PAZAPA-4460 file (N, C-alpha, C; in steps of 0.05 Angstrom, whole numbers, plus 32768, in hexadecimal, padded with zeros to 4 digits):
% residues 289
    n_x    n_y    n_z   ca_x   ca_y   ca_z    c_x    c_y    c_z   seq   type   mol
   8011   7FED   7FF9   7FFA   8003   8002   8013   8017   8001     1      M     A
   800A   802D   7FF4   801C   8042   7FF1   8012   8057   8008     2      L     A
   8029   805C   8018   801F   806E   8031   8028   8087   802E     3      V     A
   803D   808D   8019   8049   80AD   801C   8055   80B5   8008     4      H     A
   804F   80C9   7FFB   8056   80D4   7FE3   8065   80EA   7FDD     5      L     A
   8079   80F6   7FD7   808F   8109   7FDF   8096   810F   7FBE     6      Q     A
   8089   812F   7FB3   809A   8134   7FA0   80A1   8151   7F9F     7      I     A
   80BF   8152   7F90   80C5   816A   7F94   80C9   816F   7F70     8      R     A
   80C8   818A   7F72   80D8   8196   7F56   80CE   8184   7F42     9      N     A
   80B8   8178   7F3A   80AD   8170   7F26   8094   8177   7F19    10      F     A
   8096   8178   7EF9   8086   818B   7EEE   8081   81A6   7EF9    11      A     A
   8064   81A5   7EFD   8062   81C3   7F09   8065   81C0   7F2B    12      I     A
   806C   81AD   7F32   806D   81AB   7F58   8082   81AD   7F62    13      I     A
   8083   81C8   7F74   8097   81C7   7F83   809B   81B4   7F95    14      D     A
   8088   81AD   7FA8   8092   81A6   7FBD   806E   8196   7FC7    15      Q     A
   8072   8178   7FC9   8059   8174   7FCF   805B   815A   7FE1    16      L     A
   8046   8158   7FF2   804C   813B   8003   8037   8132   8005    17      E     A
   802B   8115   8007   8013   8110   8006   8015   80F4   8018    18      L     A
   7FFE   80F0   8026   8001   80D7   803E   7FE6   80C5   8034    19      D     A
   7FEC   80AE   8031   7FCF   80A1   8028   7FCB   808F   8040    20      F     A
   7FB0   808C   8046   7FA9   8077   8058   7F9D   805D   8051    21      A     A
   7F93   804E   805C   7F8A   8032   8058   7F6D   8037   8046    22      A     A
   7F6A   802B   8032   7F52   802B   8027   7F57   8039   800A    23      G     A
   7F3D   804B   7FFE   7F41   8054   7FE2   7F46   807C   7FE8    24      M     A
   7F54   8083   7FDA   7F62   809B   7FDC   7F59   80A1   7FC7    25      S     A
   7F51   80C0   7FC5   7F46   80C6   7FA7   7F55   80EA   7FA2    26      A     A
   7F60   80F4   7F87   7F68   8108   7F8A   7F54   811A   7F73    27      I     A
   7F48   8128   7F7F   7F37   8134   7F67   7F3C   8151   7F62    28      T     A
   7F31   8163   7F53   7F38   817C   7F44   7F2B   817A   7F2E    29      G     A
   7F30   819C   7F20   7F2C   819B   7F08   7F43   8191   7EF5    30      E     A
   7F3B   8193   7ED8   7F4B   8194   7EC6   7F60   81A6   7EC6    31      T     A
   7F7A   819C   7EC2   7F92   81A5   7EC9   7F9D   81B4   7ED9    32      G     A
   7F92   81A7   7EF7   7F97   81AF   7F04   7FB4   81A4   7F14    33      A     A
   7FBD   8187   7F02   7FCC   8178   7F0E   7FD2   8161   7F1A    34      G     A
   7FB4   814F   7F1A   7FA8   813A   7F29   7FBB   8129   7F22    35      K     A
   7FC8   8128   7F02   7FD6   810F   7EFC   7FF5   8110   7EFA    36      S     A
   7FFD   8124   7F0B   801C   8129   7F18   8027   8113   7F22    37      I     A
   800E   8113   7F3A   8016   8104   7F51   8019   80E6   7F3F    38      A     A
   800C   80DF   7F33   8006   80C9   7F21   8021   80BB   7F10    39      V     A
   802B   80CF   7F06   8041   80D3   7EF4   8054   80D3   7F0D    40      D     A
   8055   80E7   7F1A   806E   80D9   7F2A   8077   80BF   7F38    41      A     A
   805F   80AF   7F3F   805A   809F   7F47   8063   807F   7F32    42      L     A
   805A   808C   7F18   8067   8079   7F03   8086   8074   7EFE    43      S     A
   808E   8098   7F05   80AA   8092   7EFD   80B8   8085   7F17    44      L     A
   80B3   8089   7F2B   80B0   8074   7F48   80B2   8053   7F44    45      L     A
   80A3   804F   7F34   809F   8036   7F28   80B3   8024   7F13    46      L     A
   80C2   803C   7F03   80D0   8031   7EF6   80CF   8040   7EDC    47      G     A
   80BD   8052   7ED7   80BA   805B   7EBD   80D4   806F   7EB4    48      D     A
   80DB   8071   7E9D   80F0   807D   7E91   80E3   80A1   7E8E    49      R     A
   8102   80AF   7E94   80F6   80CE   7E97   8110   80DB   7E8C    50      A     A
   8106   80F2   7E85   811D   8105   7E7C   8113   8121   7E8E    51      D     A
   8129   8135   7E83   8133   814A   7E91   8111   815E   7E93    52      S     A
   80FB   8156   7E7A   80F0   8168   7E7D   80D8   8167   7E98    53      S     A
   80DB   814E   7EA5   80C7   8150   7EBD   80CD   8161   7ECE    54      V     A
   80E8   816C   7ED2   80F5   817C   7EE8   80E9   8198   7EE9    55      I     A
   80E2   81A7   7EFD   80D0   81C2   7F03   80E4   81D2   7EF3    56      R     A
   80D9   81E9   7EE8   80E2   81FD   7EDA   80F4   820C   7EEE    57      H     A
   8111   8213   7EE7   8123   8223   7EFF   8130   8211   7F0F    58      G     A
   812A   81F6   7F13   8132   81E2   7F1E   8151   81D0   7F19    59      A     A
   8162   81C5   7F24   8170   81B8   7F22   8174   8193   7F21    60      K     A
   8159   818E   7F2D   8152   816B   7F2B   8134   816D   7F3B    61      S     A
   812C   815A   7F30   810F   814F   7F40   8111   8139   7F4D    62      A     A
   8104   813B   7F68   810C   8123   7F7B   80F1   8118   7F84    63      E     A
   80EB   80FF   7F7C   80D3   80F2   7F88   80DE   80DE   7F9C    64      L     A
   80C7   80D5   7FAA   80C8   80C3   7FC2   80AD   80B9   7FC6    65      C     A
   80A8   809B   7FCB   8097   8089   7FD7   809A   807B   7FE8    66      A     A
   8086   8076   7FFE   808A   8064   8011   8074   8050   8015    67      L     A
   8078   8033   800E   8067   8022   800E   8064   800F   802A    68      F     A
   804E   800B   8034   8047   7FF6   8043   804E   7FD5   8031    69      D     A
   8059   7FCB   803A   8065   7FAD   8031   805B   7F94   8043    70      V     A
   804B   7F9B   8056   8047   7F8A   8070   8037   7F71   8062    71      S     A
   8024   7F78   804F   8012   7F61   8044   801D   7F59   8020    72      A     A
   802F   7F5E   8021   803D   7F57   8001   8052   7F47   8002    73      L     A
   804D   7F2B   8007   8063   7F1E   800A   8079   7F17   7FF7    74      A     A
   8068   7F20   7FDB   807D   7F1B   7FBE   808E   7F30   7FC2    75      P     A
   8085   7F50   7FC8   809A   7F65   7FCC   80AF   7F5A   7FE1    76      V     A
   80A6   7F4F   7FFE   80B7   7F4F   800A   80D2   7F36   7FFF    77      Q     A
   80CA   7F24   7FF4   80DA   7F11   7FE8   80EF   7F19   7FD9    78      K     A
   80E1   7F2A   7FC3   80EE   7F3E   7FB2   8109   7F48   7FC0    79      W     A
   80FF   7F55   7FD1   8113   7F6C   7FE3   812A   7F55   7FF1    80      L     A
   811F   7F44   8001   8132   7F36   800A   813D   7F25   7FFB    81      Q     A
   8138   7F1B   7FE1   8153   7F11   7FCF   8166   7F24   7FBE    82      E     A
   8163   7F3D   7FC7   8174   7F4C   7FBD   8180   7F5F   7FD3    83      R     A
   817A   7F55   7FF0   8186   7F5B   8004   8181   7F80   8005    84      E     A
   8169   7F86   8002   8160   7FA1   7FFF   8148   7FA8   8018    85      L     A
   8146   7F92   801D   8134   7F9C   803B   8148   7FA8   8054    86      M     A
   8133   7FBD   805C   8144   7FCA   8074   814B   7FBD   8091    87      P     A
   816B   7FC3   8092   8176   7FB0   80A4   8159   7FAD   80BF    88      P     A
   8162   7F95   80CC   8153   7F8E   80E1   8133   7F8B   80DE    89      D     A
   8130   7F83   80C9   8118   7F7A   80C2   810C   7F63   80C4    90      T     A
   80F4   7F5D   80D8   80ED   7F44   80D4   80D6   7F3A   80C1    91      V     A
   80D7   7F2A   80A8   80C8   7F1F   809C   80AF   7F1B   80A7    92      P     A
   8097   7F26   8097   8080   7F21   809D   8071   7F32   80B2    93      D     A
   807F   7F47   80BE   8080   7F59   80CD   8068   7F6F   80C7    94      A     A
   8059   7F7D   80DF   803F   7F8C   80D0   8056   7FAC   80D4    95      T     A
   804D   7FB5   80BD   805B   7FDA   80B9   8071   7FD1   80AA    96      G     A
   807D   7FBA   809E   8094   7FBE   808B   8090   7FD5   8077    97      L     A
   80AA   7FDD   8071   80A5   7FFA   8057   80B6   7FED   804A    98      E     A
   80B1   7FFD   8030   80BF   8000   8014   80C5   8018   8009    99      C     A
   80DB   8026   8011   80E6   8040   8003   80EC   8043   7FE7   100      Q     A
   80DF   8053   7FD1   80E9   8054   7FBB   80EC   8073   7FB6   101      L     A
   80FE   807D   7FAA   8113   8094   7FB1   8113   809D   7F8B   102      R     A
   811A   80AD   7F82   8125   80AF   7F62   812A   80CD   7F5F   103      R     A
   8146   80D1   7F56   814A   80F2   7F52   8157   80F5   7F37   104      V     A
   8143   8104   7F2A   8146   8109   7F0E   8157   8125   7F0B   105      I     A
   8168   8120   7EFC   8182   8140   7EF5   817D   8148   7EE0   106      S     A
   8185   8161   7EDC   817F   8171   7EC5   818B   8166   7EB0   107      A     A
   81A3   814F   7EAE   81A7   8142   7E91   81A0   812F   7E8A   108      N     A
   8180   812D   7E9A   8179   8113   7E92   8178   80FA   7E9B   109      G     A
   8191   80F7   7EB0   818F   80DF   7EC0   8186   80DE   7ED0   110      R     A
   8185   80C3   7EE5   817A   80C0   7EF9   8182   80B0   7F0D   111      S     A
   8179   80B7   7F29   8189   80A3   7F38   8174   8097   7F49   112      R     A
   816F   807B   7F4B   8161   8068   7F56   8167   8061   7F74   113      C     A
   8154   805D   7F84   815C   8052   7F9D   8146   8047   7FAB   114      Y     A
   814D   802E   7FB5   813B   801A   7FBE   813D   8013   7FDD   115      I     A
   8135   8020   7FEE   8131   8021   800B   8150   802C   800F   116      N     A
   8153   8043   8002   8171   8052   8005   8188   8048   7FF8   117      G     A
   8185   802A   7FEC   819E   801E   7FDC   8196   8028   7FBB   118      S     A
   81B8   8036   7FB3   81AE   803E   7F99   81B0   8023   7F88   119      L     A
   8199   8021   7F72   8195   800C   7F65   818E   8014   7F44   120      Q     A
   8194   8008   7F2E   818C   800D   7F16   8171   800F   7F0D   121      P     A
   816F   801D   7EFC   814E   8021   7EF3   813F   8007   7EEC   122      L     A
   8150   7FF3   7EE0   8141   7FD2   7EDC   8137   7FD0   7EF4   123      A     A
   8149   7FD1   7F02   8139   7FC3   7F21   8125   7FCD   7F2D   124      L     A
   8126   7FEA   7F2B   810E   8001   7F36   80F4   7FF1   7F27   125      L     A
   80F7   7FED   7F0F   80E3   7FDF   7EFE   80D1   7FCB   7F08   126      R     A
   80EE   7FB8   7F09   80E6   7F99   7F15   80D4   7F92   7F2F   127      E     A
   80DE   7FB0   7F40   80D7   7FAD   7F59   80B4   7FBA   7F59   128      L     A
   80B6   7FD3   7F3F   8095   7FDE   7F3E   8081   7FCC   7F39   129      G     A
   8084   7FB6   7F28   8079   7FA4   7F1A   8068   7F96   7F35   130      E     A
   8078   7F88   7F43   806E   7F80   7F60   805D   7F91   7F76   131      V     A
   8066   7FA9   7F74   8060   7FB6   7F83   8045   7FC9   7F81   132      L     A
   8044   7FCD   7F67   802D   7FDD   7F62   801D   7FDD   7F48   133      A     A
   8008   7FE3   7F42   7FFE   7FE9   7F25   7FF3   7FFE   7F29   134      D     A
   7FF3   8011   7F0D   7FEA   802C   7F03   7FD3   8028   7EED   135      I     A
   7FBB   8021   7EF9   7FA6   801C   7EDE   7FA4   803C   7ED1   136      H     A
   7FA8   803C   7EB9   7FAC   8052   7EA1   7FAF   804B   7E8A   137      S     A
   7FAB   8064   7E7C   7FAF   8054   7E5E   7FD3   8055   7E5C   138      Q     A
   7FDF   8053   7E6A   8000   804F   7E6E   8004   8032   7E76   139      H     A
   801C   8033   7E84   8023   801B   7E8D   8021   800F   7EA5   140      E     A
   802E   7FFC   7EAC   802E   7FF7   7ED0   8011   7FE7   7ECF   141      H     A
   8002   7FD3   7EBE   7FED   7FC7   7EBC   7FF1   7FAF   7EC0   142      Q     A
   7FF1   7FA3   7ED1   7FFE   7F82   7EDA   7FED   7F71   7ECE   143      S     A
   7FCD   7F7B   7ECC   7FBA   7F6C   7EC0   7FBF   7F69   7E9E   144      L     A
   7FD4   7F74   7E8D   7FDB   7F74   7E71   7FEF   7F60   7E77   145      L     A
   7FFA   7F54   7E82   8014   7F40   7E89   8004   7F26   7E89   146      R     A
   800F   7F1B   7E6F   800A   7F07   7E68   800E   7EE6   7E7F   147      R     A
   8020   7EF4   7E8E   802C   7EE1   7EA8   8014   7EDC   7EBB   148      D     A
   8009   7EF8   7EC2   7FF9   7F01   7ED3   7FDB   7EFB   7ECE   149      L     A
   7FD7   7EF2   7EB1   7FBA   7EEC   7EA4   7FB9   7ECE   7EA8   150      Q     A
   7FD0   7EC6   7EA7   7FCB   7EA3   7EAF   7FCA   7E9C   7EC8   151      R     A
   7FDB   7EAD   7ED8   7FDA   7EA4   7EF2   7FBC   7EA7   7EFE   152      Q     A
   7FAC   7EBB   7EF0   7F98   7EC5   7EFE   7F81   7EAF   7EF8   153      L     A
   7F87   7EA8   7EDA   7F71   7E8E   7ED0   7F7B   7E76   7EDC   154      L     A
   7F92   7E73   7EE8   7F95   7E55   7EF1   7F87   7E5B   7F12   155      D     A
   7F89   7E70   7F1C   7F82   7E71   7F3A   7F64   7E71   7F3E   156      D     A
   7F5C   7E7F   7F21   7F38   7E75   7F21   7F2D   7E61   7F20   157      F     A
   7F44   7E50   7F0F   7F36   7E36   7F08   7F41   7E27   7F1C   158      G     A
   7F4B   7E29   7F34   7F56   7E1A   7F41   7F6C   7E0C   7F3C   159      G     A
   7F80   7E0F   7F27   7F97   7E00   7F1D   7FAF   7E06   7F2C   160      H     A
   7FB2   7E0F   7F40   7FCE   7E22   7F4A   7FE0   7E0C   7F4F   161      S     A
   7FCC   7DF8   7F59   7FEA   7DE8   7F67   7FEC   7DD1   7F4C   162      T     A
   7FE3   7DD5   7F32   7FEC   7DC8   7F22   7FF9   7DD2   7F07   163      Q     A
   7FF7   7DEB   7F0F   8004   7E01   7F00   8022   7E0A   7F0B   164      S     A
   8025   7E04   7F26   8040   7DFE   7F36   8047   7DEC   7F2A   165      R     A
   803E   7DD3   7F2A   8050   7DBB   7F23   8051   7DBF   7F09   166      Q     A
   8044   7DC2   7EF1   804A   7DC8   7ED7   806A   7DD7   7ED0   167      V     A
   8063   7DED   7EE1   8082   7DFE   7EE1   8094   7DEF   7EE8   168      R     A
   8092   7DE2   7EFF   80A6   7DD1   7F0F   80B6   7DC5   7EF4   169      Q     A
   80A2   7DB2   7EED   80A6   7D99   7ED2   80B4   7DAB   7EBF   170      H     A
   80A9   7DB9   7EB8   80B4   7DD2   7E9C   80D2   7DD4   7EA6   171      Y     A
   80D5   7DDD   7EBD   80F7   7DE4   7EC3   8104   7DC8   7EC8   172      K     A
   80FA   7DBA   7ED4   810B   7DA0   7ED2   810F   7D93   7EB5   173      T     A
   8100   7D96   7EA3   80FF   7D93   7E86   8117   7D9F   7E75   174      W     A
   810E   7DB8   7E7D   8122   7DC9   7E72   8140   7DC6   7E74   175      Q     A
   8147   7DBB   7E9F   8160   7DB1   7EA1   8169   7DA1   7E92   176      S     A
   8157   7D8C   7E8C   8163   7D6D   7E83   816A   7D73   7E63   177      L     A
   815C   7D82   7E54   815C   7D88   7E3A   8176   7D94   7E36   178      A     A
   817F   7DAB   7E4B   8198   7DB7   7E47   81A8   7DA8   7E53   179      E     A
   81A7   7D90   7E5A   81C2   7D7A   7E6F   81C4   7D6C   7E50   180      R     A
   81A9   7D63   7E40   81AC   7D54   7E28   81BE   7D5B   7E0F   181      L     A
   81BB   7D78   7E0F   81C5   7D86   7DF7   81E2   7D8C   7E00   182      R     A
   81E3   7D90   7E18   8209   7D91   7E21   8212   7D79   7E1D   183      S     A
   8201   7D5B   7E25   8211   7D47   7E1C   8211   7D3C   7E02   184      L     A
   81FE   7D46   7DEE   8205   7D3F   7DD6   8220   7D56   7DCC   185      A     A
   821F   7D6B   7DCE   8234   7D78   7DC3   824D   7D71   7DD0   186      E     A
   824B   7D63   7DE1   826B   7D54   7DF5   8272   7D40   7DE2   187      G     A
   8256   7D2E   7DD9   825C   7D19   7DCC   8267   7D22   7DB6   188      E     A
   825E   7D34   7DA8   8267   7D36   7D86   8284   7D42   7D8A   189      A     A
   8288   7D52   7D9E   82A4   7D59   7DA4   82B6   7D40   7DA5   190      E     A
   82AF   7D29   7DAB   82BC   7D19   7DB7   82C6   7D0C   7D9D   191      R     A
   82AC   7D07   7D88   82AF   7CFA   7D72   82C1   7D07   7D5C   192      E     A
   82BA   7D1D   7D62   82D1   7D2D   7D4A   82F5   7D28   7D57   193      A     A
   82F5   7D27   7D69   8310   7D27   7D7D   8316   7D06   7D74   194      R     A
   8307   7CEF   7D6E   8311   7CDF   7D6E   8312   7CDE   7D49   195      K     A
   8301   7CED   7D38   8306   7CEA   7D23   8325   7CF8   7D18   196      D     A
   8324   7D06   7D2E   8345   7D17   7D25   835F   7D04   7D2E   197      L     A
   8353   7CF4   7D43   836D   7CEA   7D47   836C   7CCC   7D31   198      L     A
   835A   7CC0   7D2A   835F   7CAC   7D1A   8368   7CB9   7D00   199      R     A
   835F   7CCB   7CF6   8372   7CD2   7CDF   8390   7CDB   7CE7   200      Y     A
   8392   7CE9   7CFF   83B8   7CE9   7D03   83BE   7CCC   7D01   201      Q     A
   83AB   7CC0   7D0F   83C2   7CA5   7D0B   83C3   7C94   7CF6   202      L     A
   83B1   7C97   7CE1   83B7   7C88   7CC3   83CA   7C99   7CB7   203      T     A
   83CD   7CB3   7CBA   83E1   7CC2   7CB1   83F8   7CBE   7CB5   204      E     A
   8403   7CAA   7CD2   8417   7CA7   7CE3   841B   7C8C   7CD2   205      L     A
   840B   7C7E   7CCC   8413   7C5F   7CCB   8415   7C60   7CAD   206      Q     A
   840F   7C74   7C9F   841A   7C70   7C7E   8430   7C7C   7C7A   207      E     A
   8438   7C8B   7C8D   8457   7C8E   7C86   8470   7C7A   7C8E   208      L     A
   846A   7C68   7CA1   8473   7C49   7CA9   848B   7C55   7CB3   209      D     A
   848F   7C66   7CC8   84AB   7C6A   7CCD   84BA   7C5C   7CDA   210      L     A
   84D4   7C56   7CD7   84E4   7C4A   7CEB   84E5   7C53   7D0E   211      S     A
   84EE   7C41   7D19   84F0   7C42   7D34   8507   7C60   7D35   212      E     A
   8514   7C66   7D2F   852E   7C7E   7D33   851D   7C97   7D1C   213      D     A
   850D   7C92   7D0B   8503   7CA2   7CF7   84F8   7CC1   7D0B   214      E     A
   84E8   7CBB   7D15   84DC   7CD7   7D26   84EE   7CE6   7D3A   215      P     A
   8502   7CD9   7D46   8518   7CE7   7D4B   8527   7CF1   7D38   216      T     A
   8534   7CEA   7D27   853A   7CF1   7D09   852F   7D12   7D00   217      Q     A
   8510   7D0A   7CFD   8508   7D1B   7CEC   84FD   7D35   7D04   218      L     A
   8501   7D2D   7D1F   84FE   7D3D   7D30   8517   7D56   7D2B   219      A     A
   8527   7D4E   7D2A   8541   7D59   7D29   854C   7D6A   7D0F   220      E     A
   853E   7D55   7CF5   8543   7D67   7CE1   8531   7D84   7CDF   221      E     A
   8512   7D85   7CEA   8502   7D99   7CF0   850E   7DAB   7CFA   222      Y     A
   8524   7DA0   7D15   8531   7DBF   7D25   8542   7DC6   7D1E   223      Q     A
   8552   7DBA   7D09   8564   7DCA   7CF8   8558   7DD3   7CDD   224      R     A
   853E   7DC5   7CE0   853C   7DE1   7CC4   852E   7DF9   7CD1   225      L     A
   8523   7DF3   7CE3   8513   7E0E   7CF5   852D   7E23   7CF3   226      A     A
   853E   7E1B   7CFE   8550   7E28   7D0A   856D   7E2B   7CF2   227      N     A
   8560   7E28   7CDC   8571   7E2D   7CC7   8584   7E47   7CC2   228      S     A
   8572   7E5E   7CC8   857F   7E7D   7CC3   8590   7E81   7CD8   229      G     A
   858C   7E72   7CF0   85A1   7E77   7D08   85C2   7E65   7D08   230      R     A
   85B6   7E51   7CFA   85CA   7E3E   7CF7   85DC   7E4D   7CE1   231      L     A
   85D1   7E51   7CCB   85E4   7E5F   7CB9   85EF   7E79   7CC4   232      L     A
   85ED   7E87   7CD6   85F1   7E9D   7CDC   8609   7E9C   7CF0   233      E     A
   8609   7E89   7D01   861C   7E7E   7D17   8634   7E6C   7D0D   234      V     A
   862F   7E5D   7CF5   8648   7E54   7CE5   8656   7E5F   7CD1   235      T     A
   8641   7E78   7CC2   8655   7E8A   7CB9   8667   7E9C   7CC5   236      E     A
   865A   7EA2   7CDD   8671   7EB5   7CEE   8681   7EA7   7CFD   237      Q     A
   8686   7E86   7CFB   8698   7E7C   7D05   86AC   7E78   7CF4   238      T     A
   86A1   7E6A   7CDC   86B4   7E6E   7CBD   86C6   7E89   7CBE   239      L     A
   86BA   7E97   7CBE   86C5   7EBA   7CB9   86DB   7EAF   7CCC   240      D     A
   86D2   7EB7   7CE7   86EE   7EBC   7CFC   8702   7EA2   7CFB   241      Q     A
   86F6   7E8E   7CEF   870A   7E76   7CEE   871C   7E7B   7CD5   242      L     A
   8717   7E7C   7CBE   8723   7E7F   7CA0   871C   7E95   7C91   243      Y     A
   8706   7EA3   7C8E   8701   7EB7   7C7E   8710   7ED1   7C7D   244      D     A
   8711   7ED0   7C93   8722   7EF8   7C9B   8736   7EF6   7C98   245      N     A
   8744   7EFC   7C8A   8765   7EF5   7C85   8773   7F05   7C95   246      E     A
   8766   7F1F   7CA4   8774   7F26   7CBA   8773   7F22   7CD8   247      Q     A
   875E   7F13   7CDB   8754   7F0F   7CF9   8750   7EF1   7CFA   248      H     A
   8751   7EE3   7CDD   8745   7EC1   7CDE   875D   7EB6   7CF2   249      A     A
   8751   7EA9   7D08   8761   7E99   7D18   8774   7E85   7D07   250      L     A
   8771   7E73   7CF0   8787   7E6A   7CE4   879B   7E75   7CDF   251      Q     A
   8794   7E8D   7CD0   87A9   7EA3   7CC9   87BE   7EA8   7CDE   252      N     A
   87B2   7EB3   7CF7   87BC   7EB8   7D15   87CA   7E9E   7D17   253      R     A
   87C3   7E85   7D1A   87D0   7E75   7D26   87E8   7E67   7D10   254      L     A
   87E6   7E6D   7CF8   87FB   7E6A   7CE5   8810   7E7D   7CE7   255      S     A
   8810   7E93   7CEE   8825   7EA5   7CF3   8835   7EA2   7D0C   256      R     A
   8825   7E95   7D1E   882F   7E8B   7D3A   883C   7E79   7D35   257      L     A
   8835   7E60   7D28   8843   7E50   7D21   885E   7E52   7D18   258      Q     A
   8860   7E5C   7D01   887C   7E66   7CEA   888A   7E77   7D08   259      G     A
   8881   7E87   7D12   8893   7E96   7D27   88A1   7E7F   7D3A   260      E     A
   8897   7E67   7D48   8897   7E58   7D53   88AD   7E45   7D44   261      L     A
   88A8   7E3E   7D32   88B8   7E2E   7D22   88DC   7E42   7D1A   262      E     A
   88D8   7E54   7D1E   88F0   7E60   7D18   8900   7E65   7D2D   263      N     A
   88EE   7E5F   7D4A   88FE   7E63   7D61   8903   7E47   7D6C   264      L     A
   8902   7E31   7D5D   890B   7E18   7D64   8929   7E16   7D60   265      L     A
   8938   7E25   7D56   8952   7E1E   7D4C   8958   7E30   7D6C   266      E     A
   8951   7E43   7D75   8958   7E53   7D91   8953   7E3C   7DAC   267      L     A
   8938   7E31   7DAA   892F   7E1A   7DBF   891B   7E0C   7DBB   268      D     A
   8929   7DF5   7DB2   8917   7DDB   7DB0   8906   7DD8   7DC0   269      N     A
   8906   7DE4   7DD9   88E8   7DD6   7DE9   88D7   7DE3   7DE0   270      R     A
   88D2   7DF4   7DD0   88B7   7DF9   7DC0   88AA   7DE3   7DB0   271      L     A
   88BE   7DD3   7DA9   88B4   7DBF   7D98   8891   7DB9   7D9C   272      Q     A
   888E   7DB0   7DBA   886A   7DA4   7DBD   8861   7DBC   7DB5   273      P     A
   8869   7DD2   7DBD   884C   7DEC   7DBA   8848   7DEF   7D9C   274      V     A
   8865   7DE9   7D8C   8859   7DEE   7D65   884A   7DD4   7D65   275      T     A
   8852   7DB9   7D6D   883F   7DA9   7D67   8828   7DA9   7D74   276      E     A
   8815   7DB2   7D84   87F8   7DC0   7D86   87F7   7DCE   7D7A   277      L     A
   8808   7DE3   7D71   87F2   7DFC   7D5F   87FA   7DE8   7D42   278      L     A
   8805   7DD5   7D30   8802   7DC9   7D25   87E5   7DB7   7D21   279      N     A
   87E6   7DA9   7D3E   87C5   7D98   7D36   87B2   7DB1   7D3A   280      N     A
   87B2   7DC3   7D4B   87A0   7DD8   7D51   8794   7DDE   7D2B   281      A     A
   87AF   7DE7   7D1D   87A3   7DE9   7D02   8799   7DD5   7CEF   282      L     A
   879E   7DC2   7CFE   8792   7DA5   7CE6   8773   7DAB   7CEF   283      V     A
   8772   7DB4   7D06   8754   7DB3   7D10   8741   7DBE   7D03   284      H     A
   8757   7DDB   7D07   873D   7DF6   7D00   8735   7DEE   7CDF   285      I     A
   874B   7DE8   7CCD   8747   7DE2   7CB3   8736   7DCB   7CAF   286      E     A
   872F   7DB6   7CC2   8720   7DA6   7CB6   86FD   7DAC   7CBD   287      E     A
   8700   7DBD   7CD9   86E5   7DD5   7CD8   86E3   7DE2   7CC8   288      A     A
   86F5   7DF4   7CC4   86EB   7E06   7CA4   86E5   7DF6   7C8D   289      S     A
***
């Protein structure tokens, strides 16, 4: 039940506060007096879209606030509890349970929505509005136009509520099993595709008829070919240092040292072993080159 409605800087209203008692309340007046403004404000509090045109001329923002007694509205209490939007220290199903909706509309057209003081998106405010109140007019918020409610009313009238709940439960179970079946079918298809790939690869390997050592040889050959650029670069650099560079080639330098040592053998024959080592080194370098 709507208990209190507060409007500030909305349309032609500067400030307005209305208190509602149990039973029927009527707002009367001549045409153009602004009776529908309260209904428009309530529509925005229930999730209707708004723009800056609703702000009173000269004001920076419009503020709307409504207080509902939800003590007798179990679906609303459940909705608030599921989203942790019940006021602190609230006892479920107690009397005097209240729900406050507040909306602030800025001059840039944006708005902020609050449920029991907690900032929430407009979609959530609209969702709560659908279970909290009905506005019967040529506009929206008419729950009687919703097909799900029409079916519910028809089932209740025919005394089929229990069967309806059972059908819903069976349908949910069927959906769950259908999804499980679809998942299993997809998994089986993936396994079959994997088997086909493995069979194809196995056939290719069998047709190659490789010897025991051939896979290792092929892997080594692949390694050489994959790194052929690096191998060629390093071997060319090594060859240049050993042989091709006339000034700094290692072979040329060792040859000169060998000649100088041979000239010194006449002076000191103890250099003979060193000369032989250089000769052997030159032989190995020539073979490497």
